[in-house]
C-alpha positions as CSV (number, residue, x, y, z in Angstrom):
1,M,82.5,7.6,-27.6
2,D,78.6,7.6,-28.3
3,T,76.7,4.9,-30.0
4,M,76.3,6.8,-33.8
5,E,80.4,6.9,-33.5
6,K,80.2,3.0,-32.7
7,Y,78.0,2.2,-35.5
8,K,80.5,3.8,-37.5
9,K,83.2,2.0,-36.5
10,Y,82.0,-1.4,-35.0
11,V,78.7,-2.3,-36.8
12,N,78.5,-3.2,-40.5
13,T,76.5,-0.7,-42.2
14,S,77.7,-1.0,-45.7
15,F,74.8,-2.1,-47.2
16,V,72.6,0.7,-46.3
17,K,72.8,3.9,-47.7
18,A,72.5,5.6,-44.6
19,V,71.2,4.3,-41.1
20,E,69.1,7.1,-39.8
21,P,70.7,9.7,-37.7
22,I,68.1,8.9,-34.8
23,V,69.3,6.8,-31.5
24,V,66.2,4.9,-30.0
25,E,66.4,4.5,-26.5
26,R,62.3,3.7,-26.0
27,A,58.9,3.2,-28.1
28,S,55.7,2.9,-27.3
29,G,52.5,2.3,-29.5
30,S,53.3,4.4,-32.0
31,K,55.7,7.0,-30.9
32,V,59.7,6.2,-31.1
33,I,61.6,8.3,-28.6
34,D,65.3,9.1,-29.0
35,V,68.1,9.4,-26.5
36,D,67.7,13.5,-26.3
37,G,63.7,13.0,-26.0
38,K,63.0,13.9,-29.0
39,V,59.4,11.7,-30.2
40,Y,58.4,10.9,-32.9
41,T,55.7,9.1,-35.0
42,D,56.5,6.2,-36.3
43,L,55.1,5.4,-39.6
44,Y,57.3,2.2,-40.9
45,A,57.0,-0.1,-37.5
46,G,60.4,-1.1,-37.8
47,I,59.3,-2.4,-41.9
48,A,55.7,-3.4,-40.8
49,V,56.9,-5.3,-37.6
50,A,55.6,-3.7,-34.8
51,N,51.7,-4.4,-36.2
52,A,50.6,-4.1,-32.7
53,G,52.4,-1.0,-31.3
54,H,56.1,-1.2,-29.7
55,V,56.0,-2.8,-26.8
56,N,52.4,-3.6,-26.4
57,P,51.8,-4.5,-22.7
58,E,50.0,-8.0,-23.7
59,V,53.0,-9.3,-26.0
60,A,55.6,-8.2,-23.5
61,A,54.3,-9.9,-20.6
62,A,53.8,-13.0,-22.3
63,A,57.0,-12.8,-23.0
64,K,58.6,-11.9,-19.7
65,A,56.4,-14.6,-18.0
66,Q,57.9,-17.3,-20.3
67,I,61.6,-16.1,-20.1
68,D,60.7,-17.6,-16.3
69,K,59.9,-20.7,-17.6
70,V,62.0,-21.8,-20.4
71,V,64.4,-19.5,-22.7
72,H,64.9,-22.3,-25.1
73,S,64.7,-26.0,-25.6
74,C,64.5,-26.8,-29.2
75,A,61.0,-27.3,-30.6
76,Y,61.8,-30.2,-32.8
77,V,63.4,-31.9,-30.6
78,Y,61.1,-31.4,-27.3
79,H,57.4,-31.0,-27.4
80,S,56.7,-26.9,-25.9
81,I,53.8,-25.5,-24.6
82,P,53.8,-22.2,-26.6
83,V,54.8,-23.8,-30.4
84,A,51.4,-26.0,-29.8
85,D,49.1,-23.4,-28.8
86,L,50.7,-20.7,-31.6
87,A,50.6,-23.2,-34.2
88,E,46.6,-24.5,-32.8
89,K,45.8,-20.9,-33.2
90,L,47.4,-20.5,-36.7
91,A,45.4,-23.5,-37.9
92,E,41.9,-21.5,-36.3
93,V,42.6,-18.3,-38.2
94,T,44.6,-19.1,-41.7
95,P,42.1,-19.7,-44.7
96,G,41.1,-22.7,-45.9
97,R,42.8,-26.1,-45.3
98,L,46.0,-24.7,-43.8
99,Q,47.0,-26.4,-40.8
100,K,50.9,-27.3,-40.1
101,T,53.2,-24.9,-39.6
102,F,56.8,-24.9,-39.2
103,F,58.6,-22.0,-37.4
104,G,62.3,-20.1,-38.2
105,N,63.3,-16.9,-37.0
106,G,63.0,-14.6,-39.9
107,G,61.1,-14.1,-43.5
108,A,63.7,-15.3,-45.8
109,E,63.9,-18.6,-43.4
110,A,60.4,-19.1,-43.7
111,N,60.4,-18.5,-47.5
112,E,63.2,-21.0,-48.5
113,G,62.1,-23.9,-45.9
114,A,58.6,-23.3,-47.8
115,M,60.3,-23.9,-51.4
116,R,61.9,-26.7,-50.3
117,M,58.6,-28.2,-48.7
118,A,56.9,-27.5,-51.9
119,K,59.5,-29.2,-54.0
120,Q,59.7,-32.5,-51.7
121,F,55.3,-32.6,-52.1
122,T,55.3,-32.0,-55.7
123,K,58.3,-33.3,-56.8
124,K,58.9,-30.6,-59.2
125,T,62.1,-28.4,-59.0
126,E,60.9,-25.0,-60.6
127,F,59.2,-22.1,-59.4
128,I,57.8,-19.1,-61.3
129,A,58.0,-15.8,-59.0
130,L,57.2,-12.1,-59.7
131,Q,59.0,-9.1,-61.5
132,G,60.5,-6.6,-58.8
133,S,59.5,-8.7,-55.8
134,F,61.5,-9.4,-52.4
135,H,61.6,-12.6,-50.4
136,G,64.4,-12.8,-48.4
137,R,68.3,-12.2,-48.6
138,S,69.4,-15.7,-48.5
139,L,71.1,-17.8,-51.7
140,A,67.5,-19.3,-52.6
141,T,65.2,-16.1,-51.8
142,L,67.2,-14.0,-54.0
143,S,66.7,-16.8,-56.7
144,I,63.3,-15.8,-56.4
145,T,63.4,-12.0,-55.9
146,G,62.8,-9.7,-58.9
147,N,64.6,-7.1,-57.9
148,K,68.1,-6.3,-60.0
149,D,69.0,-4.2,-57.1
150,R,68.8,-6.5,-54.5
151,K,69.9,-9.4,-56.3
152,K,73.0,-7.3,-58.2
153,G,76.5,-9.1,-57.4
154,G,75.4,-12.0,-55.1
155,G,74.7,-15.5,-58.0
156,P,75.0,-17.2,-59.7
157,Y,71.5,-17.9,-58.3
158,A,69.7,-21.3,-58.9
159,S,68.1,-22.2,-61.6
160,G,64.3,-23.0,-62.7
161,I,63.5,-19.7,-61.8
162,S,60.7,-18.1,-64.1
163,F,59.8,-14.4,-63.2
164,H,56.3,-13.2,-64.8
165,P,55.3,-9.7,-64.8
166,A,53.5,-8.0,-61.7
167,A,50.3,-6.4,-61.5
168,Y,51.6,-3.2,-61.4
169,C,48.8,-1.5,-62.3
170,Y,50.8,2.4,-62.2
171,R,53.3,0.8,-64.4
172,C,51.5,-1.8,-66.2
173,P,54.0,-3.9,-68.2
174,Y,51.1,-4.5,-71.1
175,A,50.6,-0.7,-71.2
176,M,46.9,-1.7,-70.2
177,S,44.2,0.2,-67.9
178,Y,42.2,-1.4,-65.5
179,P,39.6,-2.6,-65.4
180,A,39.5,-2.6,-69.2
181,C,42.6,-5.3,-69.2
182,D,40.2,-8.0,-68.1
183,M,42.8,-9.0,-66.0
184,Y,45.7,-9.8,-68.7
185,C,48.4,-9.9,-66.2
186,A,47.1,-13.0,-64.4
187,K,45.6,-14.3,-68.0
188,Q,49.3,-14.4,-69.5
189,L,50.5,-16.7,-66.5
190,E,49.6,-19.4,-69.0
191,R,51.9,-18.2,-71.7
192,T,54.9,-17.6,-69.0
193,I,54.4,-21.5,-68.1
194,Q,54.4,-22.6,-71.8
195,F,57.3,-20.3,-72.9
196,D,59.9,-19.8,-70.1
197,T,59.8,-23.1,-67.8
198,A,60.4,-26.4,-68.6
199,G,57.1,-27.5,-67.3
200,D,58.4,-28.8,-63.9
201,V,56.9,-25.9,-61.7
202,A,56.2,-26.8,-58.1
203,A,54.7,-23.4,-57.2
204,F,54.2,-19.8,-58.1
205,I,55.1,-17.7,-55.1
206,A,53.9,-14.0,-55.0
207,E,53.8,-11.2,-52.1
208,T,50.2,-11.6,-51.4
209,M,50.5,-7.6,-51.8
210,M,53.8,-6.1,-53.2
211,G,56.0,-4.5,-50.2
212,E,59.4,-3.7,-51.2
213,G,58.4,-3.2,-55.1
214,G,56.7,-0.1,-53.8
215,I,53.2,-1.4,-52.2
216,I,52.0,-3.3,-55.5
217,I,47.8,-4.0,-54.6
218,P,47.0,-6.5,-56.9
219,P,43.6,-5.8,-58.3
220,K,40.7,-8.2,-56.6
221,E,40.0,-10.3,-59.5
222,Y,43.8,-11.5,-59.6
223,Y,43.8,-14.2,-57.8
224,K,41.4,-16.3,-58.6
225,E,42.6,-15.4,-62.6
226,I,46.1,-17.0,-61.1
227,K,44.5,-19.7,-59.6
228,K,42.7,-20.9,-62.6
229,V,45.6,-21.1,-64.6
230,L,47.7,-22.7,-61.5
231,D,44.8,-25.4,-61.3
232,K,44.8,-26.2,-64.7
233,Y,49.1,-27.5,-64.5
234,G,48.7,-28.5,-60.8
235,I,51.0,-25.8,-59.5
236,L,50.9,-24.5,-55.6
237,L,49.7,-21.2,-54.9
238,F,52.6,-20.0,-52.4
239,L,51.8,-16.9,-50.8
240,D,54.2,-14.8,-49.1
241,E,52.4,-12.8,-46.4
242,V,56.0,-11.6,-44.3
243,Q,55.1,-7.9,-44.4
244,C,51.4,-7.7,-45.9
245,G,50.0,-10.3,-43.1
246,Y,48.7,-10.0,-39.6
247,G,45.9,-6.9,-40.1
248,R,48.4,-5.0,-42.2
249,S,46.4,-4.4,-45.2
250,G,42.9,-4.8,-43.3
251,K,42.0,-7.8,-43.0
252,L,43.9,-10.7,-40.9
253,F,45.8,-11.8,-44.0
254,A,46.0,-10.2,-46.9
255,V,44.8,-13.2,-49.0
256,E,41.4,-13.0,-47.3
257,H,40.4,-10.0,-49.7
258,Y,41.3,-12.0,-52.9
259,D,39.1,-14.8,-52.2
260,V,41.3,-18.0,-52.9
261,E,42.7,-21.0,-51.0
262,P,46.7,-20.7,-50.8
263,D,48.2,-24.2,-50.5
264,I,51.0,-22.7,-48.3
265,M,51.6,-19.3,-46.5
266,T,54.6,-17.5,-45.1
267,F,54.9,-14.9,-42.3
268,A,57.0,-12.7,-40.2
269,K,57.7,-9.6,-39.6
270,G,54.1,-8.5,-37.3
271,I,54.0,-12.3,-36.3
272,A,55.3,-11.3,-32.9
273,D,55.2,-8.3,-32.8
274,G,59.0,-7.3,-33.0
275,F,60.1,-11.0,-31.4
276,P,62.4,-12.5,-33.8
277,L,59.8,-15.4,-34.9
278,S,58.6,-16.8,-38.6
279,A,56.6,-19.4,-39.7
280,F,55.2,-21.6,-42.8
281,I,52.1,-23.0,-42.9
282,A,50.3,-25.6,-45.2
283,R,48.0,-28.0,-45.9
284,P,48.5,-31.4,-43.7
285,E,49.7,-33.5,-46.8
286,I,51.9,-31.0,-48.2
287,A,53.6,-30.5,-44.6
288,D,53.8,-34.0,-44.3
289,S,56.1,-34.4,-47.4
290,F,59.0,-33.7,-45.2
291,K,60.5,-36.9,-44.2
292,P,63.1,-37.4,-40.9
293,G,66.3,-35.1,-41.6
294,D,64.4,-33.0,-44.6
295,H,64.3,-30.0,-42.3
296,L,65.2,-28.4,-38.8
297,S,66.0,-25.2,-37.0
298,T,67.7,-24.9,-33.5
299,F,66.2,-21.8,-33.2
300,G,63.2,-22.3,-34.9
301,G,59.7,-22.2,-32.6
302,N,61.4,-19.8,-29.2
303,P,59.7,-20.5,-26.5
304,V,59.5,-16.9,-26.1
305,S,58.9,-15.7,-29.4
306,C,55.9,-17.8,-29.1
307,A,54.3,-17.0,-26.3
308,A,54.9,-13.3,-27.6
309,G,53.4,-14.1,-31.0
310,L,50.2,-16.1,-29.5
311,A,49.8,-13.0,-27.3
312,N,49.9,-10.8,-30.5
313,L,47.3,-12.5,-32.3
314,N,44.8,-12.9,-29.7
315,F,45.7,-9.3,-29.0
316,M,44.7,-8.4,-32.5
317,L,42.1,-10.6,-32.7
318,R,39.6,-9.2,-29.7
319,E,40.9,-5.5,-29.8
320,K,39.5,-6.2,-34.3
321,I,43.1,-4.6,-35.1
322,P,42.9,-5.4,-38.7
323,E,39.0,-4.4,-39.0
324,K,40.5,-0.5,-37.6
325,A,43.0,-0.5,-39.9
326,L,41.0,-1.0,-42.9
327,A,38.7,2.2,-41.7
328,K,41.8,4.3,-40.8
329,G,43.5,3.2,-44.0
330,E,40.2,4.1,-46.4
331,K,40.6,7.5,-44.2
332,V,44.4,8.6,-44.7
333,I,44.3,7.3,-48.4
334,G,41.3,9.5,-49.1
335,E,43.8,12.5,-47.3
336,L,46.4,11.5,-49.9
337,K,44.3,11.8,-52.5
338,E,43.1,15.1,-51.9
339,L,47.0,16.0,-51.5
340,Q,47.7,14.1,-54.8
341,K,45.3,16.9,-57.0
342,K,47.5,19.4,-55.4
343,A,51.1,18.2,-55.3
344,P,52.5,17.6,-59.2
345,L,55.5,15.6,-57.5
346,I,52.5,12.7,-56.6
347,G,52.0,10.1,-59.3
348,D,50.3,7.7,-57.9
349,V,48.5,6.8,-54.7
350,R,47.4,3.3,-53.7
351,G,47.3,1.0,-50.6
352,S,45.0,-1.5,-48.6
353,G,44.7,-1.1,-44.7
354,L,47.9,0.7,-43.3
355,M,50.1,-0.6,-45.9
356,I,50.1,3.0,-48.3
357,G,52.3,4.0,-51.0
358,I,53.3,7.1,-52.6
359,E,55.1,7.4,-55.7
360,L,57.0,9.9,-56.4
361,V,57.5,11.0,-60.3
362,R,58.7,14.5,-62.2
363,D,56.6,14.3,-65.1
364,K,53.7,13.0,-67.2
365,A,56.0,10.6,-68.3
366,K,56.2,9.2,-64.8
367,T,60.1,9.5,-64.4
368,P,61.1,8.5,-61.0
369,A,61.3,11.0,-58.4
370,N,64.3,8.9,-56.4
371,E,66.6,12.0,-55.0
372,E,63.2,13.8,-54.4
373,A,61.9,10.6,-51.9
374,G,64.9,10.7,-50.0
375,K,64.9,14.3,-49.2
376,I,61.1,13.9,-48.2
377,R,62.0,11.3,-45.9
378,A,64.7,13.4,-44.6
379,A,62.4,16.9,-44.6
380,M,59.3,14.4,-42.7
381,R,62.0,13.2,-40.2
382,Q,62.9,16.6,-39.1
383,K,58.9,17.3,-38.3
384,G,59.1,14.4,-36.1
385,F,57.7,11.5,-38.5
386,L,59.8,8.4,-39.7
387,I,58.9,7.0,-42.8
388,G,60.1,4.4,-45.3
389,V,61.4,4.9,-48.7
390,G,60.8,1.7,-51.7
391,G,60.1,0.7,-54.3
392,T,61.9,-0.7,-57.8
393,Y,62.8,2.9,-58.7
394,G,63.5,3.9,-55.0
395,N,60.8,6.6,-55.5
396,V,57.8,5.1,-53.4
397,L,57.0,7.0,-49.8
398,R,56.0,3.9,-47.8
399,F,53.1,4.6,-44.8
400,Q,53.3,1.3,-42.9
401,P,52.6,2.3,-39.3
402,P,51.5,0.4,-36.2
403,L,48.0,-0.4,-36.7
404,V,47.8,1.1,-32.9
405,I,48.0,4.2,-34.5
406,S,45.2,7.0,-34.1
407,S,43.6,8.8,-37.4
408,E,44.5,12.1,-35.9
409,E,48.3,11.2,-36.1
410,L,47.6,9.7,-39.4
411,S,45.9,13.0,-40.2
412,A,49.1,15.1,-38.9
413,A,51.3,12.9,-40.9
414,V,49.7,14.0,-44.3
415,A,49.5,17.6,-43.4
416,A,53.9,17.1,-42.5
417,L,53.9,15.7,-46.1
418,A,52.2,18.7,-48.0
419,E,54.5,21.3,-45.9
420,S,57.0,19.1,-47.1
421,L,56.4,18.4,-50.8
422,K,55.8,22.6,-51.1
423,A,59.0,23.1,-49.4
424,L,60.7,20.5,-52.0
């Protein structure tokens, strides 16, 4: 029985439309190799995880060295050197006064823990999140997720959650155009607070740049306007950088594009280049609102994952990976916009760094071309390129490769996309 047959019989995959028909044997840098030896250029990076490249030698070496020392000791019962070193580094590189980190295992765990901390600090119980957002698949994180297809069948959800329209400029919920809109969507947050909440809001929660919702990149003024409203009402700014962080946007953290200081930030995915690790960081006074018994994680702060995380961060900073991703992203976005002029199916090209979305539509009314997106994904795979598909309507092609990918590989991907679109 081969691997695909074992999957069908023994692995629960009923929650996805289909597992890609590839059996991955190994990977390196921007390449994934299957059991038959076919080489693919990875434009998805395991859903934006392998930011420093598959099996980055420095990250792998750090993890291997730590395995020979200790694999598990529980970071919240005993002191752990890799945990302390990574937390110190995060305090140095994150914006503003963020200082104290809690380590977990996945993005949902980080977001849920940060929600609890926000409640502890503010003594308030409500949250405002964005329409189209995705924050995880636990009960609490689905409660703040603004995506119907992710939430269906999982309720009832937590109360005290209000949803505000996102800065989705291509499909503006207010039928306006940027920049003439004067950031109307951000300023309308005050109305959401006044009309949709009980006035007991602990935090406004947003993916700094939205991933699953279709690569939604807010305009540069957006968070400054949001912060003005939040400060007026004493509400925390809680930014989810699980997907857009760690160099993905062309900055180490996506919030650096917006010149605001968050009160809480969460990370996962790219934090340890594939090793299971997540984190939330806050100002000391917010972090210290947790009292004994309020929070814990048995496997959180695993020494191997934290050693990998520190090596990953050092590699990114030394090699200027975010800056290089920004330059590569600007080039490939330019190439995609040129392709858009010749391909009517492309309604919008948007992105920041190597977090790029190509929204497919069937007509000038912007009817989502979700079936076509699935066909393009399959055609690209046949040509040796792995891409993602997402968005609220399932019609956005996602280019989120390892950040070490070359500009030549990205240009080749655009050429393959052009061929796939023409064939369709």
